C-alpha positions in Angstrom: 45.4 -31.8 -66.8 46.9 -32.4 -63.3 45.3 -31.5 -60.0 47.6 -28.4 -60.1 46.1 -27.3 -63.4 42.6 -28.0 -62.2 43.3 -25.7 -59.3 44.4 -22.9 -61.5 41.2 -23.3 -63.6 39.2 -23.0 -60.4 41.1 -20.0 -59.3 40.7 -18.3 -62.6 36.9 -18.8 -62.5 36.9 -17.3 -59.0 36.4 -13.6 -58.8 38.7 -11.5 -56.7 37.8 -12.7 -53.2 36.2 -10.3 -50.8 39.3 -9.6 -48.8 40.5 -7.4 -51.6 39.4 -3.8 -51.0 37.1 -2.3 -53.6 38.9 1.0 -53.6 42.4 -0.2 -54.2 44.0 0.6 -57.5 43.1 -1.8 -60.3 46.1 -4.0 -61.2 44.3 -5.9 -63.9 45.0 -9.5 -64.2 48.4 -10.4 -62.6 50.3 -13.3 -61.2 49.9 -14.0 -57.5 47.0 -11.5 -57.3 46.1 -12.5 -53.7 49.6 -12.8 -52.1 49.3 -9.5 -50.1 45.6 -8.9 -49.7 44.5 -12.5 -48.9 47.6 -14.8 -48.8 45.6 -17.9 -47.9 43.1 -17.6 -50.7 44.9 -19.9 -53.1 45.5 -22.6 -50.4 41.8 -22.5 -49.4 40.7 -22.8 -53.1 43.2 -25.6 -53.8 42.0 -27.7 -50.9 38.3 -27.3 -51.8 39.0 -28.2 -55.4 40.9 -31.3 -54.3 38.0 -32.4 -52.1 35.5 -31.8 -54.9 37.6 -33.7 -57.4 38.0 -36.6 -55.0 34.2 -36.9 -54.6 33.4 -36.4 -58.3 36.2 -36.6 -60.9 34.0 -35.3 -63.7 34.4 -32.0 -61.9 37.6 -31.5 -63.9 35.6 -31.5 -67.2 33.0 -29.1 -65.7 35.8 -26.6 -64.7 37.3 -26.8 -68.2 34.0 -26.2 -69.9 33.2 -23.4 -67.5 36.4 -21.6 -68.4 35.5 -21.7 -72.1 32.1 -20.3 -71.4 33.2 -17.7 -68.9 36.0 -16.4 -71.0 34.4 -16.3 -74.4 40.0 -40.2 -63.5 43.4 -39.5 -63.7 44.2 -36.5 -65.6 47.5 -35.6 -67.1 48.2 -32.4 -69.1 50.3 -29.3 -68.9 50.8 -27.0 -65.9 49.5 -23.6 -66.9 50.2 -20.6 -64.6 47.3 -18.2 -65.0 46.8 -14.6 -64.0 44.1 -13.8 -61.5 42.1 -10.8 -60.4 39.0 -11.3 -62.5 35.7 -9.9 -61.2 32.2 -11.4 -61.6 29.7 -9.8 -64.0 26.6 -8.1 -62.6 24.4 -9.7 -65.2 24.2 -13.0 -67.1 25.9 -13.1 -70.5 24.0 -16.3 -71.5 21.9 -14.4 -74.0 24.9 -13.3 -76.0 27.0 -16.4 -75.4 26.1 -18.2 -78.7 27.4 -15.4 -80.9 30.9 -15.9 -79.4 31.2 -19.6 -79.0 31.0 -21.8 -82.1 28.3 -24.5 -82.3 29.5 -28.1 -82.8 27.7 -28.2 -86.2 29.1 -24.9 -87.6 31.5 -24.8 -90.5 35.2 -24.8 -89.8 35.4 -21.3 -91.4 33.0 -20.0 -88.8 34.8 -21.8 -85.9 38.2 -20.4 -87.1 36.7 -16.9 -87.4 35.2 -16.9 -83.9 38.4 -18.0 -82.3 40.4 -15.5 -84.4 38.2 -12.7 -82.9 39.6 -13.7 -79.5 43.2 -13.6 -80.8 43.5 -17.4 -81.1 45.2 -18.7 -84.3 44.7 -22.0 -86.2 47.1 -24.2 -84.2 45.7 -22.6 -81.0 42.1 -23.5 -82.1 43.2 -27.1 -82.9 44.8 -27.4 -79.5 41.9 -26.0 -77.6 39.5 -28.5 -79.2 41.8 -31.1 -77.9 39.8 -30.6 -74.6 37.4 -33.1 -76.3 40.0 -35.7 -75.2 38.2 -35.9 -71.9 34.6 -35.9 -70.9 31.5 -37.0 -72.8 29.1 -35.9 -75.5 25.4 -36.2 -74.9 23.4 -38.2 -77.4 21.3 -35.2 -78.3 24.3 -33.8 -80.0 25.1 -37.0 -81.9 21.9 -38.5 -83.1 21.9 -36.5 -86.3 25.0 -38.5 -87.3 23.2 -41.8 -86.5 19.6 -41.4 -87.6 17.7 -41.8 -89.9 20.9 -43.1 -91.5 24.5 -43.4 -90.2 26.9 -40.8 -91.4 29.1 -42.7 -93.9 32.1 -40.6 -92.7 32.0 -42.3 -89.3 34.4 -45.2 -88.7 32.3 -48.4 -89.0 34.1 -49.9 -86.1 32.9 -47.0 -83.9 29.3 -46.9 -85.0 28.1 -50.0 -83.1 29.3 -48.4 -79.8 27.6 -45.1 -80.6 24.3 -46.8 -81.5 24.4 -48.8 -78.2 25.0 -45.7 -76.2 22.4 -43.7 -78.2 19.7 -46.2 -79.1 17.0 -43.6 -79.9 16.7 -41.0 -82.6 15.1 -38.7 -80.1 16.9 -39.2 -76.8 14.9 -39.2 -73.6 15.5 -35.8 -72.0 15.2 -37.4 -68.6 17.9 -40.0 -69.3 21.6 -39.3 -69.1 22.6 -40.8 -72.4 26.1 -40.0 -73.7 29.2 -41.4 -75.4 32.7 -40.9 -74.0 34.8 -38.6 -76.2 37.7 -41.0 -76.1 37.1 -44.7 -75.4 40.8 -45.4 -75.1 41.8 -42.9 -72.4 38.5 -41.3 -71.4 39.8 -39.8 -68.2 43.3 -38.7 -69.3 43.9 -35.4 -71.0 46.2 -36.4 -73.8 46.7 -36.3 -77.6 44.7 -39.5 -78.2 41.9 -37.3 -79.4 43.8 -36.4 -82.5 44.5 -40.0 -83.4 40.8 -40.7 -83.0 39.6 -38.0 -85.3 42.2 -38.9 -87.9 40.6 -42.4 -87.7 37.1 -40.9 -88.3 36.1 -41.5 -84.7 35.2 -37.9 -83.9 31.8 -37.7 -82.4 30.7 -34.2 -83.4 30.9 -32.6 -86.8 33.4 -30.1 -85.6 35.7 -33.0 -84.6 35.4 -34.5 -88.1 36.0 -31.2 -89.8 39.1 -30.5 -87.7 40.7 -33.7 -89.1 39.7 -33.1 -92.7 39.9 -29.3 -93.3 43.1 -28.4 -95.2 43.7 -25.5 -92.8 43.6 -27.6 -89.6 44.5 -31.1 -90.6 48.3 -30.4 -90.7 48.2 -29.3 -87.0 46.0 -32.3 -86.1 48.5 -34.7 -87.6 51.4 -32.9 -85.8 49.5 -33.0 -82.4 48.7 -36.7 -83.0 52.4 -37.4 -83.3 53.6 -35.1 -80.5 51.9 -34.7 -77.2 54.6 -32.1 -76.2 53.5 -30.0 -79.2 49.9 -30.3 -78.3 50.5 -29.3 -74.7 52.7 -26.3 -75.8 50.0 -25.0 -78.1 47.2 -25.7 -75.7 49.0 -23.8 -72.9 49.6 -20.8 -75.2 46.0 -20.7 -76.5 44.5 -21.3 -73.1 46.5 -18.4 -71.7 45.1 -16.1 -74.4 41.6 -17.4 -73.8 41.9 -16.8 -70.0 42.8 -13.2 -70.5 40.1 -12.4 -73.0 38.2 -9.3 -72.0 38.1 -9.8 -68.2 36.3 -7.6 -65.7 38.8 -6.1 -63.2 39.0 -3.3 -60.7 35.7 -1.3 -60.5 34.2 -3.3 -63.5 32.0 -6.1 -62.3 31.8 -7.0 -58.6 33.1 -9.2 -55.8 30.1 -11.5 -55.1 29.1 -12.1 -51.6 27.4 -15.3 -52.7 29.1 -16.9 -55.7 26.0 -18.1 -57.6 24.0 -14.8 -57.5 24.8 -11.2 -58.2 25.0 -8.8 -55.3 22.0 -6.7 -54.5 22.5 -3.1 -55.5 21.8 -0.6 -52.8 21.1 3.0 -53.6 
């Protein structure tokens, strides 16, 4: 995931900026949405993202996670041109989020079904979960595989590191305890994730299931061998995800302050 791709993730998460007139015809999501109404928008966003990334490289992982939630370090990765023009919602969707996003402990059948509902097929799902190549997993999501007994499906060579990072069966909620998703290339978006899970080093149950389920394992093996294939499928699936049920035109709003909904005036 290069700085270019990170910029597009940020741009996608942005609503249509306020220089776009509310009463203009709704073009939906399009390429170069801002080129006439606000030609400097993308340059401004690009520079702000670069500054934020320079101060805190984990920003990249936060943006990636935000896109997954909103739509349904040296970083490498594919360049993905994305359509823009998305509006912000007028109310939080947090209360219905869980019914659309799979939990890390759910069965692979449930995970496949939830992604299929968004139009994402099996190789697309396998590719999107490759986002676990970067970032970290908090101990609270791992301890069930370590305590009271270690999950025998975990690679023994990896268990010692996990226990060191997560020494308590009930993690301290005030402590930042986590394990890097990929110890080999933790800050590089690559296909090392697939080699790890084939070696039983997946941290969460969904990672382990991805490498063992007969429906997903063939794609895991192919992506472990070919980064080009991984990037191609990730780009395709991510584009579908980014265009999943967006608010455009008069639906939603252009927020005056990004972190709060606008006040509605009668």
